[in-house]
Structure formats: structure tokens, C-alpha cells
C-alpha positions as CSV (number, residue, x, y, z in Angstrom):
1,X,4.9,15.1,-15.1
2,X,2.8,12.3,-16.6
3,X,4.3,9.9,-19.2
4,X,1.5,7.7,-20.4
5,X,1.8,4.7,-22.7
6,X,-1.4,3.7,-24.4
7,X,-1.3,-0.1,-24.6
8,X,-2.8,-1.7,-27.7
9,X,-3.0,-5.0,-29.5
10,X,-2.9,-8.6,-28.2
11,X,-0.7,-9.9,-25.4
12,X,2.4,-10.3,-27.4
13,X,2.1,-6.7,-28.7
14,X,1.4,-5.6,-25.1
15,X,4.6,-7.2,-23.9
16,X,6.7,-5.5,-26.5
17,X,5.2,-2.2,-25.4
18,X,5.9,-2.9,-21.8
19,X,9.5,-3.9,-22.5
20,X,10.0,-0.7,-24.5
21,X,8.5,1.4,-21.7
22,X,10.7,-0.3,-19.1
23,X,13.6,0.6,-21.4
24,X,12.6,4.3,-21.5
25,X,11.8,4.4,-17.8
26,X,15.4,3.5,-17.1
27,X,16.8,5.7,-19.8
28,X,14.9,8.8,-18.6
29,X,14.8,7.9,-14.9
30,X,11.1,8.4,-15.0
31,X,8.1,6.4,-14.1
32,X,5.7,5.5,-16.9
33,X,2.0,4.9,-16.6
34,X,0.5,2.0,-18.6
35,X,-3.0,2.8,-19.8
36,X,-5.0,-0.1,-21.3
37,X,-8.4,1.6,-21.3
38,X,-8.6,1.1,-25.1
39,X,-8.6,-2.7,-24.8
40,X,-10.0,-3.6,-21.4
41,X,-13.5,-3.6,-23.0
42,X,-12.5,-4.7,-26.4
43,X,-15.1,-7.1,-28.0
44,X,-12.3,-9.4,-29.0
45,X,-11.5,-11.3,-25.7
46,X,-8.0,-12.1,-26.8
47,X,-7.1,-8.4,-26.8
48,X,-8.3,-7.5,-23.3
49,X,-5.9,-6.7,-20.6
50,X,-4.1,-10.0,-20.2
51,X,-0.9,-8.1,-19.5
52,X,-2.3,-7.4,-16.1
53,X,-2.2,-11.2,-15.5
54,X,1.6,-11.0,-15.7
55,X,3.7,-9.7,-12.8
56,X,5.8,-7.1,-14.6
57,X,8.0,-6.5,-11.6
58,X,8.9,-10.2,-11.6
59,X,9.4,-10.3,-15.4
60,X,11.3,-7.0,-15.9
61,X,12.9,-6.8,-12.4
62,X,11.5,-3.5,-11.0
63,X,10.7,-1.7,-14.3
64,X,9.4,1.5,-12.8
65,X,6.0,1.0,-14.5
66,X,2.6,1.4,-12.9
67,X,-0.9,0.8,-14.2
68,X,-3.5,3.6,-14.6
69,X,-6.7,3.0,-12.6
70,X,-9.3,1.4,-14.8
71,X,-12.3,3.4,-13.6
72,X,-10.6,6.8,-13.8
73,X,-9.3,6.1,-17.3
74,X,-12.5,4.7,-18.6
75,X,-14.7,7.6,-17.3
76,X,-12.2,10.1,-18.5
77,X,-12.3,8.7,-22.0
78,X,-16.2,8.7,-22.0
79,X,-16.8,12.2,-20.6
80,X,-13.6,14.0,-21.8
81,X,-12.7,12.2,-25.0
82,X,-10.6,15.0,-26.3
83,X,-8.5,15.6,-23.2
84,X,-4.8,14.6,-23.6
85,X,-2.2,14.0,-21.0
86,X,0.4,15.9,-23.1
87,X,2.1,15.8,-26.4
88,X,1.4,12.7,-28.5
89,X,4.5,10.8,-29.6
90,X,4.9,7.8,-31.9
91,X,7.8,5.3,-31.7
92,X,10.1,7.3,-34.0
93,X,9.6,10.5,-32.0
94,X,10.1,8.7,-28.7
95,X,13.5,7.4,-29.9
96,X,14.6,10.9,-30.9
97,X,13.7,12.2,-27.4
98,X,16.6,12.6,-24.9
99,X,14.7,13.3,-21.6
100,X,11.0,14.4,-21.4
101,X,10.6,17.9,-20.1
102,X,6.8,17.8,-20.2
103,X,3.8,15.4,-20.1
104,X,3.8,12.9,-22.9
105,X,1.4,10.4,-24.4
106,X,3.0,7.5,-26.2
107,X,1.5,5.3,-28.9
108,X,3.3,2.5,-30.8
109,X,3.9,-1.2,-31.1
110,X,7.7,-1.1,-30.4
111,X,8.1,-4.6,-31.9
112,X,11.9,-4.9,-31.8
113,X,14.5,-6.7,-29.7
114,X,16.3,-3.4,-29.3
115,X,14.1,-2.6,-26.2
116,X,14.8,-5.8,-24.3
117,X,16.6,-5.3,-21.0
118,X,20.3,-6.0,-20.7
119,X,19.7,-8.9,-18.3
120,X,17.9,-11.9,-19.6
121,X,14.2,-12.0,-18.7
122,X,13.1,-15.1,-16.9
123,X,9.8,-16.5,-15.7
124,X,9.6,-16.8,-12.0
125,X,7.1,-18.7,-9.8
126,X,4.9,-15.6,-9.4
127,X,5.2,-14.2,-12.9
128,X,1.8,-15.5,-14.2
129,X,-1.4,-14.9,-12.2
130,X,-4.6,-17.0,-12.3
131,X,-3.4,-19.9,-14.4
132,X,-5.8,-22.9,-14.6
133,X,-4.4,-25.9,-12.7
134,X,-4.9,-28.2,-15.7
135,X,-2.5,-25.9,-17.8
136,X,0.1,-25.8,-15.0
137,X,0.1,-29.7,-15.1
138,X,1.0,-29.3,-18.9
139,X,3.9,-27.1,-17.9
140,X,5.1,-29.5,-15.2
141,X,4.9,-32.4,-17.7
142,X,7.0,-30.6,-20.2
143,X,10.0,-30.0,-18.0
144,X,12.9,-32.1,-19.1
145,X,10.9,-33.9,-21.8
146,X,13.1,-34.3,-24.9
147,X,10.7,-36.5,-26.8
148,X,7.9,-34.0,-27.3
149,X,7.6,-30.6,-28.8
150,X,5.3,-27.6,-28.9
151,X,3.8,-26.3,-32.2
152,X,2.1,-23.0,-32.5
153,X,0.3,-22.1,-35.7
154,X,-1.3,-18.7,-36.0
155,X,-4.1,-18.6,-38.6
156,X,-7.4,-16.8,-38.1
157,X,-7.1,-13.0,-38.8
158,X,-3.5,-13.4,-39.8
159,X,-4.6,-14.8,-43.2
160,X,-6.1,-11.4,-44.1
161,X,-3.1,-9.3,-43.0
162,X,-0.2,-8.0,-45.3
163,X,2.3,-10.4,-43.6
164,X,-0.1,-13.4,-43.6
165,X,0.4,-16.7,-41.8
166,X,3.5,-18.9,-42.4
167,X,3.1,-21.3,-45.2
168,X,1.7,-24.8,-44.6
169,X,4.8,-26.4,-46.1
170,X,7.0,-24.4,-43.7
171,X,5.3,-26.1,-40.8
172,X,5.7,-29.5,-42.4
173,X,9.4,-28.9,-43.0
174,X,9.9,-27.8,-39.4
175,X,8.2,-30.9,-38.1
176,X,10.3,-33.1,-40.3
177,X,13.4,-31.6,-38.7
178,X,12.0,-32.6,-35.3
179,X,11.4,-36.1,-36.5
180,X,15.1,-36.3,-37.4
181,X,15.9,-35.2,-33.8
182,X,13.9,-38.1,-32.4
183,X,10.8,-36.2,-31.5
184,X,7.7,-38.4,-31.6
185,X,4.9,-36.3,-30.0
186,X,3.7,-32.8,-30.9
187,X,1.4,-30.7,-28.8
188,X,-0.5,-28.5,-31.1
189,X,-1.9,-25.0,-30.5
190,X,-3.7,-22.8,-32.9
191,X,-6.6,-20.3,-33.2
192,X,-8.1,-22.6,-35.9
193,X,-7.7,-26.2,-34.9
194,X,-9.7,-27.5,-38.0
195,X,-7.3,-26.0,-40.5
196,X,-4.3,-27.0,-38.3
197,X,-5.4,-30.6,-38.6
198,X,-5.4,-30.3,-42.4
199,X,-1.8,-28.8,-42.3
200,X,-0.7,-31.9,-40.2
201,X,-2.3,-34.5,-42.6
202,X,1.0,-35.2,-44.5
203,X,2.7,-36.2,-41.3
204,X,0.0,-38.6,-39.9
205,X,1.6,-41.9,-38.9
206,X,5.0,-40.2,-38.5
207,X,4.1,-38.2,-35.4
208,X,1.6,-38.4,-32.6
209,X,-0.4,-35.2,-32.3
210,X,-2.1,-33.9,-29.2
211,X,-4.4,-30.9,-28.9
212,X,-4.3,-29.6,-25.3
213,X,-6.9,-26.9,-26.0
214,X,-9.5,-29.1,-27.6
215,X,-11.6,-29.3,-24.4
216,X,-10.8,-25.9,-22.9
217,X,-9.2,-23.0,-24.7
218,X,-6.4,-21.2,-22.9
219,X,-6.4,-17.5,-22.1
220,X,-3.5,-15.7,-23.8
221,X,-1.3,-15.5,-20.6
222,X,-1.9,-19.2,-20.0
223,X,-1.0,-20.0,-23.6
224,X,2.2,-18.0,-23.3
225,X,3.2,-19.8,-20.2
226,X,2.6,-23.2,-21.7
227,X,4.3,-22.6,-25.0
228,X,7.4,-21.4,-23.2
229,X,7.8,-24.7,-21.4
230,X,8.8,-26.9,-24.3
231,X,12.4,-28.0,-24.8
232,X,11.6,-28.1,-28.5
233,X,9.3,-25.5,-30.0
234,X,8.1,-24.5,-33.5
235,X,7.1,-20.8,-33.5
236,X,4.5,-19.1,-35.6
237,X,4.9,-15.5,-36.7
238,X,2.7,-14.1,-33.9
239,X,4.2,-11.8,-31.3
240,X,2.9,-14.0,-28.6
241,X,4.8,-16.9,-30.1
242,X,7.9,-14.8,-30.2
243,X,7.6,-14.1,-26.5
244,X,7.1,-17.8,-25.8
245,X,10.4,-18.5,-27.6
246,X,12.2,-15.6,-25.8
247,X,10.9,-16.6,-22.4
248,X,11.5,-20.3,-22.9
249,X,12.2,-22.0,-19.6
250,X,14.4,-24.8,-20.9
251,X,18.1,-24.7,-20.2
252,X,19.0,-25.2,-23.9
253,X,15.8,-25.0,-26.0
254,X,15.5,-25.7,-29.7
255,X,13.5,-22.9,-31.3
256,X,12.5,-23.3,-34.9
257,X,11.2,-20.0,-36.5
258,X,11.2,-17.6,-39.4
259,X,11.8,-14.2,-37.7
260,X,13.5,-11.3,-39.5
261,X,16.7,-9.8,-38.2
262,X,15.1,-7.2,-35.8
263,X,13.4,-10.1,-33.9
264,X,15.7,-13.1,-34.5
265,X,17.7,-14.1,-31.4
266,X,21.0,-15.8,-31.1
267,X,20.7,-19.5,-30.6
268,X,17.4,-19.9,-32.5
269,X,17.1,-22.0,-35.6
270,X,16.0,-20.0,-38.7
271,X,14.2,-22.1,-41.2
272,X,13.4,-20.9,-44.7
273,X,10.9,-22.7,-47.1
């Protein structure tokens, strides 16, 4: 019996789906197949299969998930586009299901903390694959560094979505809180560095800003690893930024965010404008 989860979206979305599938694999005592054929050839490189660069067994501790073969899945979608593995279920239907009795095909974003494993998820030495050495050096430098912070600002396509980007003055307010905590240096990450520099203008002279991606942009899995390494971190409202906060490697990190209840975690600092 095949239970196939159709992976979609960017890396943060993909991680929420993987977490949900690990949850249901345990609940149903079934193995689930992750199928990312829809995004492996996506024209937007940020949406391609970066989840395959993450060792899910390391992250979820034996989640009973496996990947569908790329070649088989792609050829099947081209030559038999109407063939289904079984009944299609969205997130609401999956949650109503007790135990699958037939083949299923699952679609959904599953963006909720409800699907997180009971044990805390931790980054291990082999969790991330194929990380550029320059970015590993950034991670190593961030360990036990209480004088710097990471800032992630999602702009780009978010500005044209119903939820939009967080307001500029929200980021300024968050950075002013870090100044009060004695932070002097901010490492800045964004999909639009030009606009980000405009957002930071009111704080020039109060903080020293660095832009680690100015020379070489990080792939999404590399960005996730680096963002998760800061003791102090200002999160955007992107799902990748949420995972960077959740997987934070510090013993007692300070996370500043504006996540709603279904995604807000205990110990984080909620900041309104």
C-alpha cells in the first residue's frame, strides 16, 4: 500500500511537510514516500529539492520516510499524467483519517507546530549535506558569540502575497531591542539586499552591519544552517526563518519574531509594532 506525500513550496514548506509525514508515519505505523517531482525541475531554483540536502534520519530520528526515485517519478508524470497512486487527501482529510486502508496521495502545507515530534529536533554533525566551507566558517564563528546577531528579512515575492512582508518599522524596533542588550554587530540576510539596506538606514552609526551573502548567495539549506547558529536572531515571517529559529543551535537563544499562536514557540520573544 503506497502512501505518497507530494512535496511542494520552498525549503521551509518542505520541512513542515516532512515533519507532518514523520508524525503520520508514526501514528499509522506506515512508511511514507516523499515525492518531489513537482519541484525538482522548478524554474525557481529556491524551490528545488533542497530537502534532499538534509539528512531526515538525523533530524527526525528515524522518521520512517523514504524518497521516491526521481527518474521513475518524472517519467511517470510525463507519460501518465493522469495516473494516481490512490485517493487524494488534503490536510483536513488526513487529520480525520484513523489508519489508511488503501493507497493515498497527500497534498498540503501542514504549516503548524502540532506535527512536531515529541522530542526536540536537533542539528547533528551530518544533518546538512554539501555546505560550502565558507558558510561553515560563519557557523563556527557564531558559536558562543553574544555580541552579534542574525537578521533575516524576507521581501521579494512576499510583498505581493496576502500576508506580505513584516513592516520596516518592526525590524527597526527589533534591532533597537538588541542594541539595549549590548549587541553591536548584525549579520544581514535577505532576498533583496538593496531594499534591506534602505530598511537599516535609521540605525546606521548605532550598529555595524555585515552582509555575508554579498559575494556569494547561499543555497536554502546552507542559509537555514547559518541562520540557526546565532545566539541572537531576528526572524522574518518566512517558513525557512521559522525553522532557523526552531532548530537554533544555541543553548539559550534569544529569538525575536511575530509568529501567530499556531507557530509561536515557548521561550521566543513576540514583538508587535
